[in-house]
C-alpha positions in Angstrom: 0.0 0.0 0.0 2.6 2.5 -1.1 1.6 6.0 -0.1 -1.3 4.9 2.0 -1.7 4.9 5.8 -3.9 2.3 7.4 -6.2 3.7 10.1 -8.7 2.3 12.6 -11.3 5.0 13.7 -13.4 4.5 16.8 -16.4 6.7 17.5 -19.0 6.8 20.2 -22.5 7.9 19.2 -23.9 10.7 21.4 -27.4 11.1 19.8 -30.0 9.3 17.7 -29.2 8.2 14.1 -31.7 8.2 11.3 -29.2 7.2 8.5 -27.1 4.0 8.3 -23.4 4.4 8.8 -22.3 3.4 5.4 -19.1 4.4 3.5 -20.5 6.4 0.7 -22.6 8.7 3.0 -19.7 9.2 5.4 -17.4 10.0 2.4 -19.8 12.7 1.3 -19.7 14.2 4.8 -15.9 14.1 4.8 -15.8 15.9 1.5 -17.9 18.8 2.9 -15.8 18.8 6.0 -12.7 19.3 3.8 -14.6 22.1 2.0 -15.6 23.9 5.1 -12.0 23.6 6.4 -10.7 25.4 3.3 -9.1 22.3 1.7 -8.7 21.3 -1.9 -11.2 18.6 -3.0 -10.2 18.3 -6.6 -8.4 15.0 -5.9 -11.4 13.7 -4.0 -13.8 14.3 -6.9 -11.7 13.3 -9.9 -13.2 10.1 -11.4 -9.9 9.2 -13.1 -7.7 9.7 -10.0 -5.8 6.4 -9.5 -5.0 7.3 -5.9 -8.2 8.4 -4.1 -7.4 10.3 -0.8 -9.5 8.0 1.3 -10.8 4.4 1.0 -13.5 3.7 3.7 -15.3 0.8 5.2 -18.8 1.0 6.6 -19.0 1.7 10.3 -19.6 -1.4 12.5 -20.2 -2.0 16.2 -16.9 -2.8 17.8 -16.1 -6.5 17.6 -18.4 -7.2 14.6 -17.9 -7.3 10.8 -20.2 -8.0 7.9 -21.0 -11.7 7.4 -19.4 -13.0 4.2 -21.9 -13.8 1.5 -22.3 -17.5 1.2 -23.7 -19.9 -1.3 -25.4 -22.1 1.2 -28.3 -24.3 0.1 -31.2 -25.8 2.0 -29.9 -29.3 1.2 -26.4 -28.6 2.6 -27.9 -27.1 5.8 -30.3 -30.1 6.3 -27.5 -32.6 5.7 -25.3 -30.8 8.2 -28.1 -30.7 10.8 -29.0 -34.4 10.3 -25.4 -35.5 10.9 -24.9 -33.4 14.0 -24.9 -34.9 17.5 -26.7 -32.4 19.6 -29.5 -32.0 22.1 -31.6 -29.9 19.7 -33.6 -31.7 17.0 -32.5 -31.5 13.4 -35.5 -29.4 12.5 -34.7 -26.8 15.2 -31.0 -26.8 14.0 -32.1 -26.1 10.4 -34.2 -23.1 11.6 -31.3 -21.8 13.6 -28.9 -22.1 10.7 -31.2 -20.4 8.3 -31.7 -17.4 10.7 -28.0 -17.2 11.4 -27.2 -17.3 7.6 -29.3 -14.2 7.1 -27.4 -12.1 9.7 -25.8 -9.0 8.4 -23.0 -9.0 11.0 -21.0 -11.8 12.7 -18.3 -11.7 15.4 -15.0 -10.4 14.1 -13.1 -13.5 15.2 -15.6 -15.8 13.4 -15.3 -13.7 10.1 -11.5 -14.0 10.4 -11.8 -17.8 10.9 -14.2 -18.2 8.0 -12.0 -16.3 5.5 -8.8 -18.0 6.7 -10.2 -21.5 6.3 -10.6 -23.8 3.3 -14.1 -22.5 2.4 -16.4 -19.9 3.8 -19.5 -22.1 4.0 -17.6 -24.9 5.8 -16.3 -22.4 8.4 -19.8 -21.1 9.0 -21.3 -24.6 9.4 -18.5 -25.5 11.8 -19.5 -22.4 13.9 -23.1 -23.6 13.9 -21.9 -27.0 15.2 -20.2 -25.2 18.0 -23.5 -23.4 18.7 -25.4 -26.6 18.9 -22.8 -27.9 21.5 -23.1 -24.8 23.6 -19.7 -23.2 22.7 -21.4 -20.4 20.7 -24.7 -18.6 21.2 -27.2 -19.9 18.6 -28.7 -16.4 18.4 -25.6 -14.4 17.5 -23.0 -17.1 16.9 -20.6 -15.4 19.4 -18.4 -17.4 21.7 -20.1 -18.3 25.0 -20.1 -20.8 27.8 -23.9 -21.3 28.0 -25.4 -24.7 28.9 -27.2 -26.1 25.7 -30.0 -27.8 27.8 -30.8 -24.5 29.4 -30.9 -22.5 26.1 -34.5 -21.7 25.1 -33.5 -21.5 21.5 -31.9 -25.0 21.3 -34.4 -26.7 23.7 -37.5 -24.9 22.6 -38.6 -24.3 26.2 -40.9 -21.4 27.2 -39.2 -20.6 30.4 -40.0 -16.9 30.7 -36.7 -15.6 32.3 -34.5 -17.3 29.7 -36.7 -16.2 26.9 -36.5 -12.6 28.0 -32.7 -12.9 28.3 -32.5 -14.2 24.8 -34.8 -11.5 23.4 -32.5 -8.9 25.0 -29.5 -10.6 23.5 -31.1 -10.8 20.1 -32.0 -7.0 20.2 -28.4 -6.2 21.1 -26.8 -8.4 18.4 -29.1 -7.3 15.7 -28.2 -3.7 16.7 -31.7 -2.5 17.1 -30.7 0.6 19.0 -32.5 1.4 22.3 -35.7 3.4 21.5 -35.8 6.7 23.5 -39.2 8.5 23.2 -39.1 12.3 23.2 -42.2 14.4 23.6 -43.0 17.2 21.1 -45.8 19.7 20.6 -47.5 20.5 17.3 -47.0 24.0 15.9 -49.5 26.1 14.1 -47.6 27.1 11.0 -49.8 30.2 10.4 -49.3 31.7 13.8 -46.1 30.0 14.8 -47.6 29.1 18.1 -48.1 25.8 20.0 -51.4 24.0 19.5 -53.0 23.4 22.9 -53.2 19.7 23.8 -51.4 18.6 20.6 -48.6 16.6 22.1 -47.0 13.6 20.4 -44.1 11.3 21.0 -41.2 10.7 18.6 -39.2 7.5 19.0 -35.5 8.0 18.6 -33.0 5.1 18.1 -29.7 5.6 20.0 -26.8 3.3 19.0 -24.9 1.9 22.0 -21.2 1.6 22.7 -18.3 2.1 20.4 -18.4 1.7 16.6 -15.4 1.3 14.2 -14.4 1.9 10.7 -11.1 1.4 8.8 -9.5 3.7 6.3 -6.6 3.7 3.9 -5.6 7.2 3.2 -3.0 9.5 1.7 -3.8 12.2 4.3 -2.2 12.7 7.7 -4.0 10.9 10.6 -4.4 14.2 12.5 -6.1 15.7 9.4 -8.5 12.7 9.3 -9.3 13.1 13.0 -10.2 16.8 12.4 -12.5 15.9 9.5 -14.2 13.1 11.5 -14.6 15.5 14.5 -16.2 18.1 12.3 -18.7 15.5 11.0 -19.4 14.2 14.5 -20.0 17.8 15.8 -22.1 18.9 12.9 -24.1 15.7 12.5 -24.4 12.8 10.1 -27.3 12.0 7.8 -31.0 12.9 8.2 -32.1 15.7 10.5 -28.6 16.6 11.5 -29.8 20.2 11.8 -31.9 19.2 14.8 -29.2 17.2 16.6 -29.4 13.8 15.0 -26.3 11.9 13.9 -23.9 13.3 16.5 -20.8 11.3 17.7 -17.4 11.8 19.3 -14.2 10.5 17.9 -12.7 8.2 20.6 -9.4 7.4 18.7 -7.7 7.3 15.3 -5.0 4.6 15.4 -2.4 3.8 12.8 -1.6 0.3 11.6 -4.7 -1.5 12.8 -6.4 -3.8 10.3 -9.9 -5.2 10.6 -8.6 -8.7 9.9 -4.9 -8.8 10.9 -2.7 -11.5 9.6 -5.1 -12.7 6.8 -3.1 -13.8 3.8 -4.4 -13.7 0.2 -3.9 -17.4 -0.3 -7.1 -18.2 -2.1 -7.1 -15.4 -4.6 -10.4 -13.9 -3.5 -11.5 -10.7 -1.5 -14.4 -9.5 0.5 -15.5 -5.9 0.6 -16.2 -4.1 3.9 -18.0 -1.2 2.2 -21.6 -1.1 0.9 -20.5 1.3 -1.8 -18.9 -0.7 -4.6 -20.4 0.2 -8.0 -20.4 -2.3 -10.8 -17.7 -1.6 -13.4 -15.4 -3.3 -16.0 -12.8 -4.1 -13.3 -15.3 -6.1 -11.2 -15.4 -9.8 -12.2 -18.7 -11.5 -11.3 -17.5 -14.9 -12.2 -17.4 -16.9 -9.0 -18.7 -14.0 -7.0 -21.3 -14.2 -4.2 -22.8 -10.8 -3.5 -25.6 -8.6 -2.2 -26.9 -5.5 -4.0 -28.6 -2.3 -2.8 -29.8 0.7 -4.8 -28.6 4.1 -3.7 -30.9 7.0 -4.4 -28.9 10.0 -3.4 -30.0 13.6 -3.1 -28.4 17.1 -3.4 -29.0 19.6 -0.6 -28.6 22.8 -2.7 -30.7 22.2 -5.8 -34.4 22.2 -6.8 -33.5 19.2 -8.8 -32.3 17.4 -5.8 -32.8 13.7 -6.8 -29.8 12.0 -8.2 -29.9 9.0 -10.5 -30.1 5.6 -8.7 -26.9 3.7 -8.5 -26.7 -0.1 -7.9 -24.0 -1.0 -5.4 -22.6 -4.2 -3.9 -23.1 -4.5 -0.2 -20.5 -5.2 2.5 -19.7 -8.9 2.8 -19.8 -9.5 -0.9 -17.0 -11.8 -2.1 -15.3 -11.6 -5.5 -12.3 -13.2 -7.3 -9.0 -11.2 -7.2 -6.5 -9.8 -4.8 -6.7 -6.0 -4.9 -4.4 -4.3 -2.4 -5.8 -0.9 -1.7 -9.3 -0.4 -3.2 -11.7 -1.6 -5.8 -14.2 0.4 -7.9 -14.2 4.0 -8.9 -16.2 7.2 -8.5 -19.5 7.2 -10.4 -19.7 10.2 -12.7 -22.8 12.0 -14.1 -25.2 10.9 -11.4 -27.2 14.1 -11.7 -29.3 15.0 -14.7 -28.2 18.7 -14.7 -25.0 19.1 -12.8 -22.6 16.8 -14.5 -19.8 17.4 -12.0 -21.7 15.5 -9.3 -20.3 12.1 -8.5 -21.1 9.2 -6.2 -18.6 7.3 -4.1 -18.4 3.9 -5.9 -15.2 2.6 -4.2 -14.9 -0.2 -1.6 -12.3 -1.3 0.9 -11.3 -4.9 0.0 -9.7 -7.6 2.3 -7.9 -10.3 0.3 -7.9 -13.9 1.5 
């Protein structure tokens, strides 16, 4: 990675968030932070720049990474469950496996093990076997020391305290942020006065704990910290003007990798950003991927809707061994302003 510095950025949310913490949206905020700081953004916005100033991952809860996309079939799951010696029935194990395979995030240590093994699907099924034997939680697939016979998921019991504990765990691992209701009063727009008796509650979701992203950058770490601090102070995403999307920067550390020690032995890579736009350099042969459609907006134009852009999601797996980044900026995404671009670059991890 000649010319690039590897950074791990840790943040702590301090308000509710209404917009997912994805790489392309955060990149747009960082561009504006550079503008407001008086910096030159020509290198940021040049579609043909072979050395983009920053290559970002999405932002994840500390200790978790996107689940690698897998080509699991119902037959392979049922065959695995049938051959497993466990207290739970094969039918229950199949249900647990199918729910776990749909998870967006998995423990960081498990993702590392899956990518370092002979095949991703085999590593995942091995983790499910550990869950059936009580070494991993069948809800989140994280390492645990629970007793399988006392697990309401494996045993199917209705014991109320255990069921409540599992629901709390499920809410935490699925990152459904705590809902904090705030009371508001309706306003008469004509008179700009409060309407008597017109109170209503608005449910805010507050992310818990520390969240992390990783970056490869040609800029100085102190400069990145100033940009991230500006974004955290001014707000990220929807309704930032009324206090949403605030966070504090806990640390910006050099040399930390999301998957340390992983070697590109199998000639494949997984992306950690939900921002990779399809292009001639992306080979779909042998790929396993997810897709989302981004519908961006401009804040300073009456024609504020940008063209939709299809992007591969974090966890998608492709053939190749890119070192720094994959993808490119997407030009001409606005029908009038042809200088507007979208961030179509992703952070790859080769394995």
